[in-house]
Backbone as JSON, one array per atom type, in Angstrom:
{
  "sequence": "MKKLLVLVLGLICAATLSLNAADAKPGKKQLTPEQKTLRKEMMQKYDTNGDKKLDADEIAKISTEDKDKYEKAGIMPKAPKKKKN",
  "N": [[118.2, 186.41, 35.86], [115.73, 185.29, 35.15], [116.55, 183.61, 33.12], [118.05, 181.74, 34.51], [116.07, 180.56, 36.09], [114.43, 179.42, 34.09], [116.27, 177.62, 33.02], [116.72, 175.88, 35.22], [114.12, 174.86, 35.59], [113.83, 173.57, 33.13], [115.82, 171.59, 33.33], [114.78, 170.1, 35.46], [112.41, 169.16, 34.29], [113.49, 167.6, 32.22], [114.83, 165.65, 33.71], [112.68, 164.43, 35.01], [111.22, 163.39, 32.85], [113.08, 161.53, 31.84], [113.27, 159.74, 33.98], [110.64, 158.74, 34.06], [110.54, 157.5, 31.58], [112.32, 155.44, 31.95], [110.91, 153.84, 33.69], [108.78, 152.91, 32.21], [107.09, 150.15, 30.97], [108.87, 147.9, 31.94], [109.12, 145.11, 31.72], [108.89, 144.34, 29.09], [110.4, 142.83, 26.39], [112.63, 143.16, 23.62], [112.16, 141.75, 20.41], [114.09, 139.48, 18.44], [115.16, 139.61, 14.98], [114.68, 137.06, 13.86], [112.79, 136.0, 15.63], [110.7, 137.79, 15.18], [110.05, 137.16, 12.54], [109.17, 134.49, 12.84], [106.97, 134.93, 14.52], [105.33, 136.42, 12.82], [104.8, 134.5, 10.87], [103.37, 132.67, 12.44], [101.09, 134.16, 13.08], [99.96, 134.52, 10.54], [99.34, 131.9, 9.94], [97.73, 130.89, 12.08], [95.96, 132.83, 13.11], [92.85, 133.01, 12.82], [90.61, 134.68, 12.96], [91.56, 137.14, 12.29], [92.31, 139.26, 14.01], [94.82, 139.95, 14.79], [95.75, 138.87, 17.13], [96.21, 136.0, 19.14], [93.71, 134.0, 20.31], [92.43, 131.84, 22.93], [91.27, 129.58, 21.67], [92.51, 129.6, 19.16], [95.19, 129.3, 19.89], [95.07, 126.73, 20.92], [94.87, 125.25, 18.62], [97.38, 125.17, 17.51], [99.94, 123.32, 16.04], [101.88, 120.52, 17.31], [104.53, 120.45, 16.41], [104.91, 123.12, 15.61], [104.5, 124.37, 18.07], [106.74, 123.46, 19.5], [108.75, 124.66, 17.96], [108.21, 127.4, 18.32], [108.41, 127.64, 21.11], [111.12, 127.07, 21.48], [112.17, 129.31, 20.25], [111.33, 131.17, 22.02], [108.91, 132.56, 21.9], [106.37, 131.63, 22.33], [102.94, 132.08, 22.63], [100.9, 132.9, 25.47], [97.93, 131.5, 26.68], [95.07, 133.54, 26.83], [93.52, 134.71, 29.86], [90.38, 133.57, 30.91], [87.38, 135.44, 31.28], [85.6, 135.91, 34.31], [82.23, 135.3, 34.88]],
  "CA": [[117.48, 185.61, 36.84], [114.72, 184.51, 34.44], [117.25, 182.56, 32.37], [118.41, 180.71, 35.47], [114.83, 179.88, 36.44], [114.04, 178.61, 32.93], [117.25, 176.54, 32.94], [116.44, 174.94, 36.3], [112.86, 174.17, 35.27], [114.11, 172.68, 32.01], [116.55, 170.43, 33.85], [113.84, 169.29, 36.25], [111.52, 168.48, 33.34], [114.27, 166.57, 31.54], [115.08, 164.56, 34.66], [111.4, 163.75, 35.23], [110.91, 162.6, 31.65], [113.98, 160.38, 31.73], [112.89, 158.76, 35.0], [109.4, 158.1, 33.63], [110.84, 156.63, 30.45], [112.99, 154.25, 32.48], [109.92, 153.02, 34.37], [107.74, 152.46, 31.29], [107.12, 148.77, 30.48], [110.18, 147.29, 32.17], [109.13, 143.69, 31.41], [108.76, 144.07, 27.66], [111.69, 142.63, 25.75], [112.66, 143.33, 22.17], [112.29, 140.51, 19.67], [115.12, 139.43, 17.41], [114.55, 139.49, 13.64], [114.19, 135.69, 13.67], [111.55, 135.87, 16.41], [109.67, 138.56, 14.49], [109.65, 136.38, 11.37], [108.37, 133.36, 13.32], [105.69, 135.45, 15.02], [104.53, 136.78, 11.65], [104.34, 133.23, 10.29], [102.35, 132.11, 13.33], [99.86, 134.94, 12.93], [99.37, 134.21, 9.24], [98.88, 130.52, 9.92], [96.77, 130.52, 13.12], [95.01, 133.9, 13.47], [91.74, 132.78, 11.9], [89.64, 135.78, 12.95], [92.21, 138.33, 11.74], [92.42, 140.37, 14.96], [96.25, 140.09, 15.08], [96.0, 138.29, 18.44], [95.78, 134.61, 19.21], [92.88, 133.72, 21.48], [92.65, 130.5, 23.48], [90.93, 128.56, 20.67], [93.55, 129.61, 18.12], [96.4, 128.72, 20.48], [94.84, 125.29, 21.07], [94.99, 124.62, 17.31], [98.77, 125.17, 17.05], [100.46, 121.96, 15.98], [102.96, 120.2, 18.25], [105.79, 120.87, 15.79], [105.0, 124.57, 15.69], [104.66, 124.73, 19.49], [108.14, 123.24, 19.84], [109.55, 125.66, 17.27], [107.98, 128.71, 18.94], [108.94, 127.61, 22.47], [112.58, 127.19, 21.35], [112.46, 130.7, 19.91], [110.94, 132.0, 23.15], [107.79, 133.44, 21.56], [105.09, 130.92, 22.44], [101.95, 132.91, 23.32], [100.17, 132.32, 26.59], [96.49, 131.58, 26.49], [94.49, 134.6, 27.65], [92.66, 134.28, 30.95], [88.96, 133.72, 30.64], [86.7, 136.33, 32.2], [84.62, 135.28, 35.17], [80.91, 135.94, 34.76]],
  "C": [[116.43, 184.73, 36.15], [115.37, 183.36, 33.68], [117.62, 181.41, 33.3], [117.19, 179.89, 35.87], [114.37, 178.95, 35.32], [114.99, 177.4, 32.8], [116.97, 175.48, 34.0], [115.16, 174.17, 36.02], [113.04, 173.19, 34.12], [114.84, 171.42, 32.45], [115.65, 169.51, 34.67], [112.9, 168.51, 35.33], [112.25, 167.34, 32.63], [114.52, 165.38, 32.45], [113.8, 163.76, 34.9], [111.04, 162.87, 34.04], [111.81, 161.37, 31.54], [113.66, 159.32, 32.78], [111.61, 158.03, 34.62], [109.65, 157.14, 32.48], [111.51, 155.35, 30.92], [112.0, 153.3, 33.14], [108.89, 152.41, 33.41], [108.02, 151.05, 30.77], [108.47, 148.09, 30.7], [110.25, 145.82, 31.76], [109.08, 143.36, 29.93], [110.14, 143.97, 27.02], [111.56, 142.8, 24.24], [112.86, 141.97, 21.5], [113.42, 140.61, 18.66], [114.43, 139.35, 16.05], [113.99, 138.09, 13.37], [112.88, 135.47, 14.41], [110.41, 136.63, 15.74], [109.15, 137.8, 13.28], [108.77, 135.21, 11.78], [107.01, 133.82, 13.81], [104.77, 135.81, 13.86], [103.96, 135.53, 10.98], [103.21, 132.63, 11.12], [101.04, 132.85, 13.17], [99.17, 134.62, 11.61], [98.73, 132.82, 9.24], [97.71, 130.26, 10.88], [95.77, 131.59, 13.51], [93.83, 133.85, 12.51], [90.74, 133.93, 11.86], [90.25, 137.11, 12.52], [92.36, 139.51, 12.69], [93.86, 140.64, 15.4], [96.61, 139.68, 16.51], [95.53, 136.85, 18.4], [94.97, 134.41, 20.48], [93.09, 132.26, 21.89], [92.33, 129.4, 22.46], [91.99, 128.47, 19.58], [94.85, 129.01, 18.65], [96.26, 127.21, 20.61], [95.03, 124.56, 19.74], [96.42, 124.6, 16.78], [99.32, 123.75, 17.12], [101.62, 121.78, 16.96], [104.31, 120.65, 17.71], [105.98, 122.37, 15.91], [105.17, 125.04, 17.14], [106.11, 124.58, 19.9], [109.03, 124.32, 19.23], [109.42, 127.03, 17.96], [108.5, 128.76, 20.38], [110.47, 127.73, 22.45], [112.98, 128.63, 21.05], [112.08, 131.65, 21.03], [109.78, 132.94, 22.87], [106.44, 132.75, 21.65], [104.1, 131.78, 23.22], [101.29, 132.16, 24.46], [98.69, 132.49, 26.32], [95.92, 132.68, 27.38], [93.58, 134.02, 28.73], [91.21, 134.53, 30.58], [88.32, 134.59, 31.71], [85.7, 135.55, 33.03], [83.3, 136.04, 35.04], [80.1, 135.72, 36.0]]
}
């Protein structure tokens, strides 16, 4: 009887974990190797403060050629929203 109870509880836990994993970050897509390379290049070139994120000022400094290249690759960053004070 204890084995059956442990088995049922184990199956319930496994089902719960798999459902939670399916719900986690549904909008996040995986980058291709080419996109990862371009993103790394962009960070090296435009991340002037070294925080591994592009803020609005850094995004504004991206050249037109680079913007076109990154938009074609589908990795152009969006400018972060400014906080209201």
